[in-house]
C-alpha positions as MATLAB code, in Angstrom:
seq = 'XXXXXXXXXXXXXXXXXXXXXXXXXXXXXXXXXXXXXXXXXXXXXXXXXXXXXXXXXXXXXXXXXXXXXXXXXXXXXXXXXXXXXXXXXXXXXXXXXXXXXXXXXXXXXXXXXXXXXXXXXXXXXXXXXXXXXXXXXXXXXXXXXXXXXXXXXXXXXXXXXXXXXXXXXXXXXXXXXXXXXXXXXXXXXXXXXXXXXXXXXXXXXXXXXXXXXXXXXXXXXXXXXXXXXXXXXXXXXXXXXXXXXXXXXXXXXXXXXXXXXXXXXXXXXXXXXXXXXXXXXXXXXXXXXXXXXXXXXXXXXXXXXXXXXXXXXXXXXXXXXXXXXXXXXXXXXXXXXXXXXXXXXXXXXXX';
ca = [
     -61.949  -19.949   17.520;
     -61.426  -23.692   17.876;
     -64.354  -25.952   16.986;
     -64.874  -29.657   17.689;
     -67.443  -31.464   15.559;
     -68.716  -34.929   16.415;
     -69.350  -36.221   12.904;
     -71.688  -38.920   11.586;
     -70.811  -42.585   11.168;
     -72.163  -43.219    7.657;
     -70.139  -42.432    4.524;
     -72.986  -40.626    2.747;
     -73.758  -38.499    5.781;
     -70.096  -37.592    6.132;
     -69.940  -36.444    2.511;
     -72.976  -34.204    3.079;
     -71.324  -32.925    6.258;
     -68.791  -31.075    4.145;
     -71.518  -28.480    3.501;
     -71.466  -27.700    7.230;
     -67.682  -27.518    7.334;
     -67.503  -25.179    4.339;
     -70.202  -22.981    5.886;
     -68.346  -22.804    9.195;
     -65.185  -21.692    7.424;
     -67.167  -19.063    5.533;
     -68.633  -17.755    8.787;
     -65.389  -18.048   10.781;
     -62.424  -17.959    8.346;
     -59.825  -18.110   11.113;
     -61.458  -20.973   12.979;
     -59.614  -24.246   13.503;
     -61.944  -27.120   12.681;
     -61.471  -30.589   14.215;
     -63.830  -33.445   13.338;
     -64.171  -36.671   15.326;
     -65.482  -39.618   13.312;
     -64.970  -43.366   12.777;
     -61.803  -44.318   10.929;
     -63.619  -45.092    7.665;
     -65.049  -41.563    7.617;
     -61.691  -39.974    8.429;
     -60.602  -41.014    4.941;
     -63.207  -38.592    3.591;
     -62.174  -35.849    5.993;
     -58.670  -35.967    4.502;
     -60.250  -34.951    1.165;
     -61.938  -31.882    2.686;
     -59.622  -28.872    2.850;
     -61.901  -27.150    5.375;
     -61.053  -29.734    8.044;
     -57.857  -28.924    9.928;
     -57.699  -32.155   11.898;
     -59.468  -35.521   11.771;
     -59.796  -37.343   15.094;
     -60.513  -41.068   14.982;
     -63.448  -42.082   17.159;
     -62.161  -45.309   18.767;
     -65.596  -46.521   19.884;
     -67.694  -48.650   17.543;
     -71.135  -47.683   16.298;
     -73.566  -48.431   19.130;
     -70.912  -48.675   21.863;
     -71.876  -46.675   24.961;
     -68.820  -47.269   27.211;
     -69.304  -44.307   29.525;
     -65.872  -44.579   31.152;
     -64.125  -44.538   27.771;
     -66.151  -41.524   26.658;
     -65.209  -39.718   29.864;
     -61.535  -40.500   29.245;
     -61.760  -39.214   25.663;
     -63.527  -36.073   26.828;
     -60.897  -35.280   29.443;
     -58.167  -35.925   26.890;
     -59.779  -33.476   24.438;
     -60.202  -30.877   27.186;
     -56.525  -30.029   26.736;
     -57.318  -28.715   23.230;
     -59.296  -25.794   24.659;
     -62.235  -25.921   22.260;
     -64.578  -22.922   22.191;
     -67.520  -24.657   20.512;
     -68.746  -28.178   19.897;
     -71.246  -29.217   17.221;
     -72.790  -32.671   17.531;
     -74.202  -33.995   14.266;
     -75.610  -37.399   15.345;
     -78.895  -37.420   17.261;
     -77.884  -39.939   19.926;
     -77.410  -39.197   23.618;
     -73.981  -40.863   23.715;
     -72.639  -38.648   20.920;
     -73.171  -35.579   23.124;
     -71.238  -36.942   26.100;
     -67.662  -36.366   24.928;
     -68.073  -32.576   24.371;
     -69.648  -32.333   27.831;
     -66.789  -34.267   29.438;
     -64.333  -32.075   27.495;
     -65.770  -29.026   29.257;
     -66.668  -27.234   26.022;
     -68.856  -24.288   26.981;
     -71.023  -24.039   23.865;
     -72.472  -27.357   22.679;
     -74.783  -27.265   19.641;
     -76.996  -29.966   18.156;
     -80.507  -31.074   17.317;
     -82.906  -32.348   19.952;
     -82.776  -36.122   20.219;
     -82.708  -38.878   22.873;
     -83.305  -36.523   25.818;
     -80.086  -34.541   25.434;
     -81.251  -31.688   27.663;
     -78.262  -30.490   29.651;
     -75.776  -32.330   27.479;
     -76.316  -29.706   24.775;
     -76.904  -26.087   25.774;
     -77.547  -24.775   22.252;
     -80.350  -27.233   21.515;
     -82.305  -26.965   18.266;
     -85.835  -28.384   18.373;
     -87.419  -27.392   15.024;
     -85.844  -30.137   12.918;
     -88.978  -30.655   10.814;
     -88.603  -27.120    9.471;
     -85.481  -28.340    7.644;
     -86.603  -31.173    5.325;
     -83.184  -32.027    3.867;
     -80.412  -33.550    5.938;
     -77.890  -31.122    4.450;
     -80.106  -28.237    5.594;
     -80.097  -29.608    9.125;
     -76.325  -29.807    9.049;
     -75.795  -26.333    7.599;
     -78.252  -24.723   10.026;
     -75.987  -25.658   12.934;
     -73.379  -23.179   11.677;
     -75.722  -20.248   12.367;
     -77.226  -18.779   15.566;
     -80.343  -20.534   16.746;
     -82.396  -17.324   16.610;
     -81.639  -16.943   12.891;
     -82.715  -20.460   11.928;
     -86.514  -20.508   11.974;
     -86.751  -22.733    8.879;
     -84.808  -23.815    5.809;
     -85.581  -20.550    3.996;
     -83.399  -18.718    6.515;
     -80.247  -20.549    5.391;
     -78.126  -18.716    2.812;
     -77.087  -20.714   -0.263;
     -75.707  -24.048    0.951;
     -72.313  -24.952   -0.557;
     -72.261  -28.458   -1.979;
     -69.603  -31.025   -1.075;
     -66.517  -31.169   -3.274;
     -63.904  -33.808   -2.516;
     -60.289  -33.326   -3.516;
     -58.547  -35.791   -5.829;
     -55.064  -37.249   -5.315;
     -53.666  -37.666   -8.843;
     -50.598  -39.623   -7.696;
     -52.780  -42.073   -5.801;
     -55.056  -42.303   -8.842;
     -52.209  -43.324  -11.149;
     -50.886  -45.811   -8.615;
     -54.335  -47.410   -8.256;
     -54.680  -47.710  -12.044;
     -51.343  -49.484  -12.152;
     -52.013  -51.795   -9.189;
     -55.386  -52.885  -10.565;
     -54.185  -53.027  -14.199;
     -56.886  -50.637  -15.361;
     -56.766  -48.270  -18.312;
     -58.801  -45.272  -19.356;
     -58.739  -45.799  -23.125;
     -62.484  -46.461  -23.185;
     -65.043  -44.255  -21.366;
     -65.792  -45.589  -17.894;
     -69.291  -46.269  -16.608;
     -69.099  -46.923  -12.873;
     -71.750  -49.034  -11.170;
     -72.382  -48.935   -7.413;
     -74.865  -51.782   -6.808;
     -74.455  -52.107   -3.027;
     -76.143  -50.372   -0.106;
     -75.241  -50.826    3.563;
     -78.763  -49.795    4.594;
     -80.332  -52.994    3.313;
     -81.970  -54.840    0.367;
     -84.673  -52.201   -0.073;
     -82.072  -49.870   -1.594;
     -80.553  -52.393   -4.019;
     -81.635  -52.334   -7.646;
     -81.574  -55.944   -8.960;
     -78.295  -57.135  -10.462;
     -80.099  -58.299  -13.627;
     -81.092  -54.685  -14.310;
     -77.554  -53.472  -13.639;
     -76.287  -56.134  -16.057;
     -78.634  -54.870  -18.772;
     -77.236  -51.360  -18.333;
     -73.691  -52.753  -18.416;
     -74.365  -54.767  -21.590;
     -75.781  -51.753  -23.403;
     -72.917  -49.474  -22.359;
     -70.235  -52.010  -23.353;
     -71.873  -52.417  -26.740;
     -71.639  -48.627  -27.050;
     -67.862  -48.881  -26.725;
     -67.548  -48.215  -22.987;
     -66.106  -50.210  -20.086;
     -67.685  -51.007  -16.723;
     -66.110  -50.578  -13.300;
     -68.101  -51.996  -10.368;
     -67.363  -50.359   -7.017;
     -68.275  -51.475   -3.512;
     -67.050  -53.137   -0.350;
     -66.153  -56.792    0.130;
     -69.821  -57.405    0.989;
     -70.747  -56.357   -2.553;
     -68.503  -58.876   -4.323;
     -71.307  -61.465   -4.835;
     -73.571  -58.818   -6.401;
     -70.731  -57.551   -8.600;
     -69.912  -61.081   -9.754;
     -73.591  -61.713  -10.502;
     -73.733  -58.610  -12.699;
     -70.723  -59.771  -14.700;
     -72.119  -63.321  -14.878;
     -75.330  -62.041  -16.502;
     -73.305  -60.448  -19.315;
     -72.635  -62.388  -22.524;
     -69.258  -64.148  -22.239;
     -67.737  -62.030  -24.979;
     -68.473  -58.829  -23.049;
     -67.312  -59.900  -19.577;
     -63.706  -58.841  -20.182;
     -64.943  -55.230  -20.393;
     -66.474  -55.435  -16.911;
     -64.002  -54.899  -14.051;
     -64.938  -55.793  -10.481;
     -63.298  -53.350   -8.059;
     -65.598  -54.193   -5.134;
     -63.500  -55.337   -2.200;
     -60.257  -54.521   -4.032;
     -59.882  -50.814   -3.311;
     -59.437  -48.655   -0.268;
     -61.842  -45.734    0.045;
     -59.005  -43.418   -1.022;
     -58.533  -45.466   -4.200;
     -62.271  -45.669   -4.867;
     -62.579  -41.885   -4.695;
     -59.707  -41.266   -7.086;
     -60.771  -43.964   -9.548;
     -64.425  -42.930   -9.550;
     -63.301  -39.428  -10.459;
     -62.371  -40.850  -13.888;
     -65.940  -41.956  -14.638;
     -67.839  -40.685  -17.647;
     -71.030  -41.703  -15.819;
     -71.926  -43.269  -12.469;
     -75.030  -45.375  -11.795;
     -75.659  -45.903   -8.107;
     -78.184  -46.944   -5.530;
     -78.911  -44.476   -2.723;
     -75.652  -45.126   -0.876;
     -72.454  -43.561    0.374;
     -70.838  -44.062   -3.028;
     -73.700  -42.123   -4.606;
     -72.840  -39.104   -2.468;
     -69.136  -39.533   -3.255;
     -69.923  -39.531   -6.998;
     -71.934  -36.337   -6.543;
     -69.106  -34.701   -4.585;
     -66.764  -35.599   -7.465;
     -69.154  -33.828   -9.876;
     -69.540  -36.948  -12.009;
     -72.665  -37.333  -14.198;
     -74.790  -39.474  -11.893;
     -77.905  -41.602  -12.211;
     -79.228  -42.102   -8.673;
     -81.646  -44.997   -8.113;
     -84.093  -44.761   -5.233;
     -86.151  -47.630   -3.824;
     -87.479  -47.428   -0.279;
     -85.866  -44.056    0.420;
     -86.491  -40.585   -0.959;
     -84.427  -37.854   -2.617;
     -86.570  -35.392   -0.669;
     -84.360  -36.129    2.368;
     -80.886  -37.079    1.115;
     -80.535  -36.152   -2.565;
     -77.165  -36.218   -4.308;
     -75.821  -32.664   -4.222;
     -74.576  -31.928   -7.728;
     -75.658  -30.365  -11.006;
     -75.487  -33.299  -13.406;
     -77.804  -35.723  -11.648;
     -80.763  -37.775  -12.862;
     -82.917  -39.313  -10.123;
     -84.967  -42.364  -11.092;
     -87.572  -44.310   -9.119;
     -90.936  -45.958   -9.503;
     -94.132  -44.267   -8.401;
     -95.889  -47.143   -6.673;
     -98.006  -46.008   -3.757;
     -96.075  -47.822   -1.007;
     -92.809  -45.943   -1.601;
     -90.958  -44.416    0.089;
     -91.359  -46.627    3.159;
     -87.778  -46.113    4.504;
     -87.584  -49.780    5.565;
     -84.405  -51.823    5.312;
     -86.351  -54.730    3.814;
     -89.597  -54.609    1.841;
     -92.412  -54.957    4.426;
     -94.720  -56.357    1.717;
     -92.156  -58.840    0.439;
     -92.353  -57.880   -3.242;
     -89.717  -55.109   -3.638;
     -91.684  -53.727   -6.586;
     -90.216  -50.259   -6.063;
     -86.943  -51.610   -7.489;
     -87.892  -54.677   -9.498;
     -90.367  -52.675  -11.583;
     -87.811  -49.977  -12.385;
     -86.599  -51.054  -15.844;
     -83.081  -50.724  -17.192;
     -84.472  -48.655  -20.089;
     -85.306  -45.855  -17.682;
     -81.732  -45.727  -16.377;
     -80.295  -45.928  -19.896;
     -82.484  -43.018  -20.954;
     -81.199  -41.029  -17.974;
     -77.589  -41.787  -18.959;
     -78.311  -40.619  -22.500;
     -79.772  -37.343  -21.221;
     -76.881  -36.672  -18.844;
     -74.221  -37.314  -21.457;
     -75.914  -35.524  -24.339;
     -73.988  -32.503  -25.675;
     -76.974  -30.254  -24.939;
     -77.108  -31.277  -21.288;
     -73.352  -30.888  -20.850;
     -73.496  -27.350  -22.256;
     -76.444  -26.436  -20.021;
     -74.628  -27.706  -16.909;
     -71.743  -25.318  -17.617;
     -73.931  -22.221  -17.893;
];
């Protein structure tokens, strides 16, 4: 069997997609699995041994370009795929498998995709977690009445490139003599996911005083936040805080984060990467909820406030106060780090 998957466009969603890919290989061990995704997600696909081929989606997020999709579909028709699975909910994402002439086309109902998909799933609300919705697509529609019908879902597990890891350490003049606490203070979704930099700085100060070093990960967009965190530290401690935001490729970020003793992250793509690397992880939630996209790992502490207006799932605080994050103190995150790294917790996680 040869399967084409139209993958998601967000880093976190792509990490969670590995659960689907592992499940497909479990169900169809001899299947050849090809995944089409944006270039930045193809980096992740290269770390998933279940994926036989990553295909770069040349169209940008939001681009319709019907003629280009038709051309891509006809080009893929030569591959002779037996089955297509479409993970995104958009109408345009279902066009390429149709144009490729793939007979079985599976996906969730969304944006009037009747006819484009002929194995259409309509009971999405019966699968509360995104990873459940992904994994359910690997099974026959008649077997998937709700999330309880899914066998144990395998969690994502990204591979590490040790040679690339050593090269990145050398290029960025980093060392691993002190335990590494990685901070991921960015979030592409918007400000309502970003814990204030002053709080991150308080965590960093405490951890440095405990004999650790800080690595701050993120994209070029996160450089101002990373610099603010370091600026809030006492001058004598700033040399122990290393800004990697905007300085690493995603490949390098994955391999360097794998060295972390602990990761503290907003609800973001890097949070899901940390979970897939099985790093002790403190996940901070503001406007979103772990009841939909939790980090999939054993050693995880989820922290959030309990104010009545959260989760609102808005990109920016509709009430203008952002209390869901501002009122989450650094002490709560530090307590979570202490629990995760305690000898008792580490022993329990291995049982």
